[in-house]
C-alpha positions as CSV (number, residue, x, y, z in Angstrom):
1,M,112.3,-99.1,3.8
2,K,111.0,-98.6,-0.1
3,N,112.6,-96.1,-2.2
4,L,115.9,-95.5,0.3
5,L,118.2,-93.3,-1.5
6,L,120.3,-95.8,-3.4
7,L,123.8,-94.3,-3.1
8,T,126.2,-96.9,-4.4
9,V,129.0,-94.3,-3.8
10,L,127.9,-94.4,-0.3
11,A,127.1,-98.2,0.0
12,V,130.4,-99.1,-0.8
13,F,131.9,-96.7,1.6
14,V,130.9,-99.6,4.5
15,V,133.4,-101.7,3.0
16,A,137.0,-100.6,1.9
17,C,136.8,-101.6,-2.2
18,S,140.2,-103.6,-2.4
19,S,142.1,-105.1,-5.1
20,S,144.7,-107.8,-4.2
21,G,144.4,-106.4,-0.3
22,I,144.8,-102.9,-1.3
23,T,142.8,-100.3,0.1
24,V,141.6,-98.1,-2.6
25,F,139.4,-96.0,-0.1
26,K,137.6,-95.8,3.5
27,V,134.6,-93.5,4.7
28,Y,134.7,-92.9,8.5
29,E,131.9,-91.0,10.6
30,K,132.5,-87.8,12.3
31,G,134.5,-88.7,15.4
32,G,136.4,-91.5,13.6
33,T,134.1,-94.8,13.8
34,D,133.0,-97.1,10.8
35,V,130.6,-95.8,8.7
36,D,127.2,-97.3,8.9
37,T,125.0,-97.3,5.7
38,K,121.6,-96.7,6.9
39,S,122.9,-93.9,9.1
40,I,124.7,-92.3,6.1
41,V,121.6,-93.1,3.6
42,E,119.1,-91.5,6.1
43,K,121.0,-88.5,6.6
44,I,121.5,-87.4,3.2
45,K,117.6,-88.3,2.7
46,N,116.8,-86.1,5.3
47,A,119.6,-83.2,4.0
48,D,118.2,-80.3,1.7
49,V,122.0,-79.6,1.2
50,I,125.1,-81.7,0.7
51,L,128.5,-80.0,0.6
52,F,131.1,-82.7,-0.8
53,G,134.6,-81.3,-0.6
54,E,137.0,-82.4,-2.8
55,L,140.4,-82.5,-3.6
56,H,140.6,-80.9,-6.6
57,D,143.2,-82.8,-8.5
58,N,142.0,-86.1,-6.9
59,S,140.5,-88.8,-9.8
60,L,138.8,-91.0,-7.6
61,D,137.0,-87.9,-5.7
62,H,135.9,-86.9,-9.0
63,W,134.3,-90.3,-9.8
64,L,132.5,-90.6,-6.5
65,E,131.1,-87.4,-7.1
66,L,129.6,-88.4,-10.6
67,R,128.2,-91.8,-8.9
68,L,126.9,-90.0,-6.3
69,E,125.1,-87.2,-8.4
70,K,123.7,-90.4,-10.6
71,E,122.3,-92.2,-7.7
72,M,120.6,-89.1,-6.1
73,F,119.2,-88.7,-9.8
74,K,117.6,-92.0,-9.4
75,E,116.0,-91.5,-5.8
76,F,114.9,-87.6,-6.2
77,G,114.8,-86.8,-10.6
78,A,113.7,-83.0,-10.7
79,N,113.8,-82.5,-7.2
80,L,117.5,-82.6,-7.4
81,L,119.7,-79.6,-7.9
82,I,123.2,-79.6,-9.0
83,G,125.7,-76.9,-7.8
84,S,129.6,-75.9,-7.7
85,E,132.8,-74.0,-7.3
86,M,133.8,-74.3,-10.5
87,F,131.6,-72.7,-12.4
88,E,131.1,-68.6,-11.8
89,A,128.0,-66.9,-10.9
90,D,128.4,-64.6,-14.2
91,T,128.3,-68.1,-16.1
92,Q,125.3,-68.9,-15.0
93,I,123.9,-67.5,-18.4
94,M,126.1,-69.8,-20.7
95,I,125.3,-72.7,-18.8
96,D,121.6,-72.3,-19.1
97,E,122.1,-71.6,-22.5
98,Y,124.0,-74.6,-23.4
99,F,121.3,-76.9,-21.9
100,A,119.1,-75.3,-23.8
101,G,120.8,-76.4,-26.8
102,L,121.5,-72.9,-27.9
103,Y,125.1,-73.5,-28.8
104,P,127.7,-76.9,-28.9
105,S,129.9,-77.5,-25.8
106,K,133.3,-76.3,-27.8
107,N,131.7,-72.4,-27.8
108,F,130.6,-73.0,-24.1
109,E,134.3,-74.3,-22.9
110,E,135.7,-71.7,-24.0
111,E,133.8,-68.8,-22.8
112,A,132.4,-70.3,-19.5
113,K,135.9,-70.2,-18.0
114,V,136.3,-73.8,-17.2
115,W,139.1,-75.2,-15.0
116,K,142.1,-76.8,-16.9
117,N,140.9,-80.3,-15.7
118,Y,137.2,-79.8,-16.5
119,P,137.6,-82.5,-19.7
120,T,138.3,-85.4,-17.5
121,D,137.0,-84.3,-14.0
122,Y,134.3,-81.7,-14.1
123,K,132.2,-82.6,-17.7
124,P,131.3,-86.0,-16.8
125,I,129.0,-84.4,-13.8
126,L,128.1,-81.4,-15.7
127,E,126.8,-83.1,-18.8
128,F,125.1,-86.1,-16.7
129,A,123.1,-82.8,-15.4
130,R,122.6,-81.5,-18.9
131,Q,121.5,-84.7,-20.4
132,N,118.9,-85.4,-17.6
133,K,117.5,-81.7,-17.5
134,I,119.2,-81.1,-14.0
135,K,119.4,-77.7,-12.8
136,Y,123.4,-76.8,-12.4
137,V,124.2,-73.7,-10.6
138,G,127.5,-71.9,-10.8
139,T,127.8,-70.6,-7.5
140,N,131.2,-68.9,-6.9
141,I,132.3,-65.2,-7.1
142,P,133.8,-63.8,-10.3
143,R,137.7,-64.2,-9.5
144,R,137.9,-60.5,-10.3
145,Y,136.0,-59.7,-7.3
146,A,137.3,-62.4,-5.5
147,A,141.2,-60.8,-6.4
148,F,139.7,-57.6,-5.5
149,V,138.7,-58.3,-2.2
150,S,142.2,-59.9,-1.6
151,R,143.8,-56.4,-2.0
152,H,141.2,-54.0,-0.6
153,G,138.8,-56.1,2.0
154,L,135.5,-56.7,2.4
155,D,134.0,-53.3,2.7
156,K,135.4,-51.9,-0.5
157,L,132.7,-54.0,-2.5
158,Q,130.3,-51.2,-1.6
159,E,132.0,-49.3,-4.3
160,L,131.5,-51.9,-6.9
161,S,128.2,-51.4,-9.7
162,D,125.1,-52.6,-8.9
163,D,125.5,-55.0,-12.3
164,A,128.3,-56.1,-10.2
165,K,126.7,-57.0,-6.9
166,K,124.6,-59.1,-8.4
167,Y,127.2,-61.7,-8.8
168,I,128.3,-61.6,-5.1
169,A,126.3,-62.4,-1.8
170,P,124.5,-59.5,-0.3
171,L,126.4,-56.8,1.4
172,P,127.4,-55.9,3.8
173,I,129.0,-59.4,4.0
174,P,129.5,-60.7,7.9
175,F,132.8,-62.2,8.6
176,D,134.0,-63.7,11.8
177,S,137.9,-63.7,11.8
178,T,137.9,-65.8,14.8
179,L,136.8,-69.0,12.5
180,S,139.8,-71.5,12.5
181,S,139.9,-71.8,8.5
182,Y,140.0,-67.7,8.5
183,K,142.5,-67.3,11.2
184,Q,144.7,-69.8,9.6
185,I,144.8,-68.3,6.2
186,S,145.7,-65.1,8.0
187,S,148.7,-66.5,9.7
188,M,150.1,-67.6,6.2
189,P,152.9,-65.8,4.5
190,M,151.8,-63.4,1.9
191,H,153.9,-63.3,-1.6
192,S,152.8,-59.8,-1.7
193,K,152.4,-57.2,1.0
194,D,149.2,-55.9,-1.4
195,L,147.1,-59.2,-0.7
196,K,146.8,-58.8,3.1
197,Y,143.2,-59.7,2.7
198,M,143.3,-63.5,1.7
199,A,140.9,-64.5,4.6
200,Q,138.1,-61.7,3.6
201,A,138.7,-63.3,0.3
202,Q,138.1,-66.7,1.0
203,A,135.1,-65.7,2.8
204,V,133.8,-63.7,0.0
205,K,133.9,-66.7,-2.3
206,D,132.0,-69.0,1.0
207,A,129.3,-66.7,1.4
208,T,128.5,-66.1,-2.3
209,M,128.3,-70.1,-2.7
210,A,126.2,-70.2,0.0
211,H,124.1,-67.5,-1.2
212,F,123.3,-69.0,-4.7
213,I,122.8,-72.3,-2.9
214,L,119.8,-70.7,-1.1
215,Q,118.8,-68.6,-4.1
216,N,118.1,-71.9,-6.0
217,W,117.0,-74.0,-3.3
218,K,113.6,-74.4,-2.1
219,A,111.7,-76.7,0.1
220,G,111.5,-80.2,-1.2
221,K,114.9,-79.5,-3.1
222,K,117.9,-81.4,-2.7
223,F,120.9,-79.3,-3.4
224,L,124.2,-81.2,-4.1
225,H,127.1,-79.0,-4.1
226,F,130.7,-79.5,-5.1
227,N,133.6,-77.3,-3.8
228,G,137.0,-77.7,-2.4
229,A,137.7,-78.9,1.1
230,Y,138.6,-76.5,2.7
231,H,135.4,-74.3,2.2
232,S,133.3,-76.7,4.0
233,D,135.7,-78.5,6.0
234,D,135.3,-77.9,10.2
235,F,131.6,-77.2,9.6
236,Q,132.9,-73.5,8.6
237,G,133.3,-71.7,5.2
238,I,130.3,-72.1,3.1
239,M,128.4,-74.3,5.8
240,W,128.5,-71.6,8.3
241,Y,127.3,-69.0,5.7
242,L,124.4,-71.4,5.0
243,K,123.3,-71.3,8.4
244,K,123.6,-67.7,8.8
245,Y,121.7,-67.1,6.0
246,N,118.8,-69.7,6.7
247,P,119.1,-71.4,10.4
248,D,116.7,-73.8,9.8
249,I,118.8,-75.5,6.4
250,K,119.9,-79.1,7.0
251,V,123.0,-79.5,5.8
252,V,125.5,-82.8,5.5
253,T,129.1,-82.3,4.8
254,I,131.4,-85.0,3.2
255,T,135.3,-84.0,3.2
256,T,138.3,-85.9,1.5
257,V,141.5,-86.4,2.9
258,E,144.8,-88.3,1.6
259,A,146.8,-90.9,3.6
260,Q,149.8,-93.4,3.3
261,N,146.9,-95.7,5.1
262,P,143.3,-95.6,4.5
263,D,142.5,-98.0,7.2
264,S,143.4,-95.4,9.6
265,L,142.0,-91.6,10.1
266,N,144.2,-89.3,11.8
267,N,143.0,-87.8,14.9
268,D,143.1,-84.2,13.1
269,D,140.8,-85.3,10.5
270,K,138.0,-87.1,12.9
271,N,135.9,-84.0,12.9
272,K,136.2,-82.3,9.8
273,A,133.0,-83.3,8.4
274,D,129.7,-85.6,8.9
275,Y,131.5,-87.8,6.9
276,I,135.2,-88.1,5.7
277,I,136.6,-89.8,2.7
278,V,140.1,-91.3,3.1
279,I,142.1,-91.8,-0.4
280,P,145.8,-93.2,-0.2
281,D,148.1,-90.6,-1.3
282,D,149.4,-91.9,-4.4
283,M,146.2,-92.0,-5.9
284,T,146.3,-90.7,-9.3
285,K,146.4,-86.7,-9.9
286,T,144.5,-85.4,-12.8
287,F,146.9,-82.5,-12.6
């Protein structure tokens, strides 16, 4: 079919990338079956939002993200939007100013709260967007407000100023404590008794990322979003809020897991996402 999305990163998913018989990575469809290139291409082509769940310290993951960004740009051009967890909503003005050429990268990186692995892992993605005039959206809640929720809970967000609320999903934020991702966080031992709302802090991040995705997306656009895998695994987190805010939005999820042998998929990972990338557990880490 003419003009099919030429996703190099997904085309190579069909076969394991090998060198001397060593599997570099492999991808499976939900359920654990071998991936079908045509079905992936068609599904991503028809999606409104693609949530790419990464492992933050995995070098191969970040290369795959960059390749996906480049290939989607070839297909969709000005209709492509990029967003990520790695930039907070209150840095959007800095992203926009930097993309407009108001100041050099040094000033941007000093003020935009970039992550410590930004130079190797996220800068190439952002710079490709800047050079090709792709809208880049910082979707995450400012960390000070997520920390506030971890100590005081979602209900206390109402006490923040109107200016602060601009960087958070509309209040009140719905919270389903029965979702497995939040139940797992709630069952974890806390280092401090003051941090008793950690699951709600996770939820406010998920809700805010979903909110800013939808605020910038419109029909005909393709929004490629990069986030930690836990924020979209099991079709929960960001995806749950996307569907809560817009039931008609079409979302495809990709997740990443590590395994000693990428040629097999752990049963626990088979239904984490529409597509599961398996990477060797000894892949080079960036921090």
